[in-house]
BALOLO-592634 format. One record per residue (C-alpha): residue in one letter; x, y, z. Coordinates in steps of 0.25 Angstrom, whole numbers, m for minus. Layout:
! residues N
<a,<X,Y,Z>>
...
! end
This chain:
! residues 438
<m,<m160,m134,m631>>
<k,<m155,m125,m641>>
<n,<m152,m111,m637>>
<v,<m157,m100,m645>>
<l,<m152,m85,m643>>
<i,<m160,m74,m650>>
<l,<m154,m60,m650>>
<g,<m164,m50,m650>>
<g,<m178,m49,m646>>
<g,<m184,m41,m657>>
<f,<m194,m46,m668>>
<g,<m185,m58,m673>>
<g,<m180,m61,m659>>
<l,<m194,m62,m652>>
<t,<m200,m69,m665>>
<a,<m190,m79,m663>>
<v,<m193,m81,m648>>
<s,<m207,m83,m651>>
<f,<m204,m94,m661>>
<l,<m194,m101,m652>>
<r,<m204,m101,m639>>
<t,<m210,m115,m643>>
<h,<m196,m121,m646>>
<i,<m192,m115,m633>>
<k,<m205,m122,m625>>
<s,<m201,m135,m630>>
<g,<m186,m134,m625>>
<k,<m180,m134,m639>>
<v,<m173,m120,m638>>
<s,<m170,m110,m626>>
<v,<m170,m95,m630>>
<t,<m163,m84,m627>>
<l,<m166,m69,m631>>
<i,<m156,m58,m630>>
<d,<m159,m44,m633>>
<k,<m153,m30,m628>>
<n,<m166,m25,m624>>
<n,<m178,m32,m615>>
<y,<m188,m28,m625>>
<s,<m192,m31,m639>>
<l,<m197,m18,m647>>
<f,<m208,m17,m658>>
<t,<m201,m9,m667>>
<p,<m213,m7,m676>>
<m,<m221,2,m667>>
<l,<m208,9,m663>>
<a,<m212,22,m669>>
<e,<m225,22,m663>>
<v,<m218,25,m649>>
<v,<m213,37,m655>>
<s,<m226,41,m658>>
<g,<m232,37,m644>>
<n,<m242,27,m651>>
<v,<m237,15,m643>>
<k,<m229,16,m630>>
<p,<m215,10,m630>>
<e,<m217,0,m620>>
<n,<m227,m6,m629>>
<i,<m218,m11,m641>>
<v,<m207,m17,m633>>
<f,<m208,m31,m629>>
<p,<m202,m37,m617>>
<l,<m192,m48,m621>>
<r,<m190,m53,m607>>
<e,<m205,m56,m606>>
<i,<m206,m61,m621>>
<c,<m194,m70,m618>>
<v,<m199,m76,m605>>
<k,<m212,m80,m610>>
<n,<m205,m87,m623>>
<g,<m195,m94,m613>>
<v,<m184,m86,m619>>
<h,<m172,m82,m611>>
<f,<m171,m66,m613>>
<i,<m157,m59,m612>>
<k,<m156,m43,m613>>
<d,<m143,m42,m618>>
<e,<m137,m35,m632>>
<v,<m129,m44,m642>>
<t,<m115,m40,m645>>
<h,<m110,m52,m653>>
<i,<m113,m66,m659>>
<d,<m103,m77,m659>>
<t,<m109,m88,m669>>
<e,<m99,m97,m667>>
<a,<m100,m99,m653>>
<n,<m114,m96,m653>>
<r,<m113,m85,m643>>
<v,<m120,m71,m642>>
<t,<m112,m61,m634>>
<c,<m120,m49,m627>>
<e,<m117,m38,m618>>
<n,<m120,m46,m606>>
<g,<m116,m60,m610>>
<e,<m115,m72,m620>>
<y,<m125,m81,m625>>
<t,<m125,m94,m633>>
<y,<m135,m100,m642>>
<d,<m137,m111,m651>>
<y,<m146,m104,m660>>
<l,<m146,m88,m661>>
<i,<m155,m79,m667>>
<v,<m151,m65,m669>>
<a,<m162,m53,m669>>
<t,<m155,m42,m663>>
<g,<m163,m32,m672>>
<s,<m155,m19,m679>>
<r,<m150,m5,m674>>
<t,<m151,7,m682>>
<n,<m143,8,m695>>
<f,<m137,22,m696>>
<r,<m130,19,m708>>
<g,<m116,26,m703>>
<n,<m122,38,m701>>
<q,<m115,44,m689>>
<s,<m124,56,m687>>
<a,<m135,47,m687>>
<m,<m130,38,m676>>
<k,<m127,49,m668>>
<n,<m140,59,m669>>
<a,<m151,50,m675>>
<f,<m161,43,m666>>
<e,<m163,28,m669>>
<f,<m177,22,m670>>
<k,<m175,7,m666>>
<n,<m179,6,m651>>
<i,<m190,9,m640>>
<t,<m182,20,m634>>
<d,<m179,27,m649>>
<a,<m194,29,m650>>
<i,<m197,34,m635>>
<h,<m184,44,m637>>
<i,<m189,49,m651>>
<k,<m203,51,m646>>
<y,<m197,59,m634>>
<l,<m190,68,m644>>
<i,<m201,71,m651>>
<i,<m210,75,m639>>
<d,<m198,83,m633>>
<f,<m196,91,m647>>
<l,<m210,94,m648>>
<e,<m211,99,m635>>
<k,<m199,108,m637>>
<a,<m205,111,m651>>
<s,<m219,116,m644>>
<t,<m211,127,m637>>
<l,<m204,132,m650>>
<t,<m210,143,m658>>
<d,<m201,143,m671>>
<p,<m207,134,m682>>
<a,<m192,130,m686>>
<e,<m187,128,m672>>
<k,<m199,117,m671>>
<k,<m197,110,m683>>
<s,<m182,109,m681>>
<l,<m185,103,m667>>
<l,<m197,93,m673>>
<s,<m187,89,m685>>
<f,<m188,74,m684>>
<s,<m181,64,m694>>
<i,<m182,50,m698>>
<i,<m170,43,m705>>
<g,<m175,32,m713>>
<g,<m189,30,m720>>
<g,<m191,16,m718>>
<i,<m203,9,m708>>
<t,<m197,14,m696>>
<g,<m193,28,m700>>
<v,<m207,31,m707>>
<e,<m215,26,m695>>
<l,<m206,33,m684>>
<a,<m209,46,m693>>
<s,<m222,43,m694>>
<e,<m225,41,m679>>
<m,<m217,53,m676>>
<n,<m225,61,m685>>
<d,<m238,57,m680>>
<y,<m234,59,m665>>
<i,<m229,74,m667>>
<r,<m241,77,m676>>
<a,<m251,73,m665>>
<k,<m242,81,m654>>
<i,<m241,94,m662>>
<k,<m256,94,m665>>
<k,<m259,94,m651>>
<e,<m249,94,m639>>
<y,<m238,102,m647>>
<n,<m247,111,m655>>
<t,<m236,122,m656>>
<v,<m230,113,m665>>
<k,<m235,113,m681>>
<p,<m236,102,m689>>
<d,<m224,108,m699>>
<e,<m215,111,m687>>
<y,<m211,97,m685>>
<d,<m203,88,m695>>
<i,<m203,72,m697>>
<t,<m193,68,m710>>
<i,<m190,54,m714>>
<f,<m176,54,m722>>
<e,<m176,41,m731>>
<y,<m166,37,m741>>
<s,<m176,31,m751>>
<k,<m186,37,m760>>
<t,<m198,34,m750>>
<v,<m198,30,m736>>
<l,<m201,15,m732>>
<p,<m192,11,m745>>
<a,<m194,m5,m739>>
<i,<m208,m5,m742>>
<d,<m217,m4,m756>>
<p,<m213,8,m762>>
<a,<m227,13,m766>>
<q,<m231,12,m750>>
<a,<m217,18,m746>>
<q,<m221,31,m755>>
<k,<m235,31,m751>>
<a,<m229,30,m735>>
<q,<m219,43,m739>>
<e,<m231,51,m744>>
<i,<m239,48,m731>>
<l,<m228,52,m722>>
<v,<m226,65,m731>>
<t,<m240,67,m730>>
<n,<m241,66,m714>>
<g,<m228,76,m713>>
<i,<m217,68,m712>>
<n,<m206,73,m722>>
<v,<m198,61,m730>>
<i,<m185,65,m736>>
<n,<m182,53,m747>>
<g,<m167,51,m753>>
<a,<m161,56,m740>>
<a,<m148,50,m735>>
<v,<m146,56,m721>>
<d,<m131,61,m719>>
<e,<m132,67,m705>>
<v,<m141,66,m693>>
<g,<m138,78,m683>>
<l,<m144,82,m670>>
<e,<m153,92,m677>>
<n,<m153,89,m692>>
<i,<m151,78,m702>>
<t,<m143,80,m715>>
<y,<m146,71,m727>>
<k,<m144,70,m742>>
<k,<m154,69,m753>>
<d,<m153,69,m767>>
<g,<m137,72,m766>>
<q,<m141,84,m757>>
<k,<m138,88,m743>>
<f,<m150,92,m733>>
<t,<m151,95,m718>>
<k,<m163,94,m710>>
<s,<m167,97,m697>>
<s,<m170,85,m688>>
<s,<m171,85,m672>>
<v,<m174,70,m672>>
<t,<m167,60,m681>>
<v,<m172,45,m680>>
<w,<m164,36,m689>>
<t,<m172,24,m694>>
<a,<m165,21,m707>>
<g,<m161,7,m706>>
<v,<m156,m3,m695>>
<e,<m144,m12,m695>>
<g,<m139,m26,m687>>
<q,<m134,m26,m673>>
<e,<m119,m23,m671>>
<y,<m116,m36,m667>>
<l,<m121,m43,m680>>
<k,<m108,m37,m687>>
<e,<m100,m48,m679>>
<v,<m108,m59,m681>>
<g,<m102,m62,m694>>
<g,<m109,m66,m707>>
<d,<m114,m56,m719>>
<a,<m122,m43,m713>>
<t,<m128,m33,m721>>
<p,<m122,m18,m721>>
<d,<m131,m15,m709>>
<s,<m126,m26,m700>>
<r,<m137,m37,m703>>
<l,<m134,m51,m704>>
<k,<m136,m57,m717>>
<i,<m143,m71,m715>>
<t,<m146,m82,m723>>
<k,<m160,m89,m726>>
<t,<m161,m95,m713>>
<l,<m158,m84,m705>>
<n,<m143,m86,m702>>
<p,<m132,m77,m703>>
<q,<m126,m78,m718>>
<a,<m111,m82,m719>>
<l,<m111,m87,m704>>
<n,<m111,m100,m701>>
<a,<m121,m99,m690>>
<p,<m134,m107,m693>>
<n,<m138,m106,m679>>
<v,<m139,m90,m680>>
<f,<m151,m83,m685>>
<v,<m152,m69,m688>>
<i,<m165,m62,m689>>
<g,<m172,m48,m690>>
<d,<m164,m35,m691>>
<s,<m151,m43,m688>>
<c,<m151,m50,m702>>
<a,<m151,m46,m716>>
<y,<m160,m57,m723>>
<e,<m161,m56,m739>>
<f,<m175,m58,m745>>
<k,<m177,m57,m760>>
<g,<m163,m51,m762>>
<k,<m164,m40,m751>>
<f,<m161,m40,m736>>
<l,<m174,m37,m729>>
<p,<m176,m26,m719>>
<p,<m176,m28,m706>>
<v,<m190,m29,m701>>
<a,<m198,m37,m690>>
<p,<m205,m46,m699>>
<l,<m193,m52,m705>>
<a,<m186,m53,m690>>
<m,<m198,m61,m686>>
<q,<m199,m71,m696>>
<q,<m184,m72,m695>>
<g,<m186,m76,m681>>
<v,<m195,m87,m683>>
<m,<m187,m92,m694>>
<a,<m174,m92,m685>>
<v,<m182,m100,m675>>
<k,<m187,m110,m685>>
<n,<m172,m111,m690>>
<i,<m167,m114,m676>>
<m,<m177,m124,m673>>
<r,<m174,m132,m686>>
<l,<m159,m131,m683>>
<i,<m162,m136,m669>>
<k,<m170,m148,m675>>
<g,<m158,m150,m685>>
<k,<m165,m145,m698>>
<q,<m160,m135,m708>>
<p,<m166,m120,m706>>
<i,<m175,m114,m717>>
<d,<m174,m102,m724>>
<f,<m182,m89,m720>>
<t,<m191,m84,m729>>
<y,<m197,m69,m727>>
<l,<m211,m66,m726>>
<h,<m214,m51,m730>>
<f,<m227,m46,m723>>
<g,<m225,m32,m728>>
<y,<m223,m19,m720>>
<l,<m231,m9,m711>>
<v,<m227,6,m710>>
<s,<m235,16,m701>>
<l,<m234,30,m708>>
<g,<m241,35,m695>>
<k,<m255,37,m690>>
<n,<m265,29,m699>>
<n,<m255,27,m710>>
<s,<m246,15,m714>>
<v,<m242,8,m726>>
<v,<m243,m6,m723>>
<n,<m240,m19,m733>>
<l,<m244,m33,m728>>
<f,<m241,m44,m736>>
<g,<m242,m36,m749>>
<i,<m254,m28,m745>>
<k,<m251,m13,m745>>
<m,<m259,m3,m737>>
<r,<m258,11,m732>>
<g,<m265,22,m724>>
<a,<m273,20,m710>>
<l,<m277,4,m714>>
<a,<m263,2,m714>>
<y,<m259,8,m702>>
<y,<m268,0,m694>>
<i,<m263,m11,m701>>
<w,<m249,m8,m696>>
<k,<m254,m5,m681>>
<m,<m261,m19,m681>>
<t,<m250,m27,m687>>
<y,<m239,m22,m678>>
<l,<m249,m22,m665>>
<f,<m251,m38,m669>>
<k,<m235,m39,m672>>
<i,<m232,m34,m657>>
<g,<m235,m48,m652>>
<m,<m237,m46,m636>>
<f,<m250,m44,m633>>
<k,<m249,m34,m622>>
<k,<m240,m25,m631>>
<q,<m252,m26,m642>>
<v,<m262,m21,m631>>
<a,<m252,m10,m627>>
<v,<m249,m5,m641>>
<f,<m263,m5,m646>>
<f,<m268,4,m634>>
<d,<m255,12,m636>>
<w,<m262,15,m651>>
<v,<m276,16,m644>>
<m,<m271,27,m634>>
<s,<m264,34,m645>>
<f,<m275,34,m654>>
<f,<m284,40,m644>>
<f,<m276,48,m635>>
<g,<m263,52,m644>>
<n,<m249,51,m639>>
<e,<m242,58,m629>>
<s,<m230,66,m629>>
<v,<m223,66,m615>>
<l,<m209,68,m611>>
<i,<m207,58,m599>>
<i,<m192,58,m599>>
<d,<m184,71,m594>>
<q,<m175,73,m606>>
<d,<m166,83,m598>>
<n,<m163,73,m587>>
<c,<m163,61,m596>>
<t,<m149,55,m592>>
<n,<m146,41,m600>>
<c,<m160,39,m602>>
<i,<m166,38,m616>>
<l,<m165,50,m622>>
<q,<m150,50,m619>>
<k,<m146,35,m619>>
<n,<m153,28,m631>>
<h,<m149,39,m642>>
<k,<m137,45,m648>>
<k,<m144,58,m650>>
<p,<m145,67,m639>>
<v,<m160,74,m635>>
<k,<m158,88,m640>>
<k,<m163,99,m632>>
<m,<m169,110,m641>>
<p,<m169,124,m636>>
<l,<m182,131,m634>>
! end
C-alpha cells in the first residue's frame, strides 16, 4: 500500500481526497491530509460574510469530518519544509514521509514589497478577515451616527480596496450594499454622500482578467452604485488614516479609515526552499504532468495556488476551477505511476467566470455565453450554491439568503472592543483598531 500525503485542504486538496476515495477503499493507497486549519473555506462567498448575507460558519467545512468520511487521516499542522530527495515533509509539530505528495497549500497575500501596506492594510484571505472588516464597518457606523460634521463622518467612513480584481470588486460591492441598507434605516443620521468606498486599480478598468467589454460595463455599474474607481493608480503608501498613490505621474493623498489589500497573492514561504523554477510571486513552475520543473521529483505534484501552470503562453491565475481540475489529474497520475504506467498531460478546461457586482447584478461568462444583470446574479448564486458540495452547508446558505432577503442583515457588535485582549481584533491583524474621538 502506497502512502499519499496531501498538503492543504482547499479546493485542490479536497478534490484529490474525493477522487482517492475509491482507491482508499480498495486498499491501494493510504492517504493523509495536513492543513494548518481544521476547516476548509469556501472563498467565493467570503465577501458575503462582510455584508451578512451568509453566516461565517456556513461557508467553512470541517476537514476532520470530511477526512473521516473518506477514510483519510487528518493532521492539523503547518508545513515548514519539503525534502523531495528524502520524501519527507517537516511541519511545526512533526515530520511525515510519503510515497506520493500533492502540494496544495494555497496562497498568501502578496503586498508586492509595500512595507506600509504590510503594516497598515487588512488582508482578505480567511474567515476572520471578513468578520473583522464587518465589525469595523459596524463600529464606524455607530461612531459616525453620533457626529454632526459631514466631513468628519466621511473621513471616518472612508473605505479603500487596493486591487480591482474579482475579490476586490465583490468585496467593495458587498460593503456598499450593506452600508446603503444600514444608513437607510438604522443609521439614518448618515447621508449617502457621507461615506466613501474606493477601488484602486492599476489597469484601465477593474477586472482586467475578464472580457474587456464586460469589465468596462462592470466598472460603469460600480460607479452607478456609488463606488469610486481610480484607474491607473499605483499605491505608494498606506497609512492608518490615508493612502498616497500615483496617477499619470502625479501624487495624490486620499482619506482611508480602513484599507483592504486584494492586489494579488503569492505562494507560501516554504515553497522557496523546495527547489525548481519559481515565478516572482513564489509559485512553483510545473510541467504538463504537474511535477515541479527543473526538479527530479516525479512523485511530487504541485497544484492550485502553489503552482504556476503555463497555458497558451501565459501563466494561469490561481483560481478554484484550476485547482480542482489539477487535483483530479494529480490523482490520475499517481494511480498510473502505481500501476507502472506513464503519467499523462494535464489539459485545462476554462469554464468562464462569475463576478458579483452587488444585489441583483453580476457579470457572467459560462462556456462563452456572456450575461449581466439580475439573471447573471442569480446564476452566480445558484452556481456557487451547487459548488459548495456539502448538503447541510448548501441548505444553511440558502436559508441565510432567504432570511437576508426578507428581514435584512443585522448590525450587532458581539465583541467588546475595549476589553479585547489577544482576540480577533488584536491578534489576527497588524493594524490596530483605532479609537476615534467623538
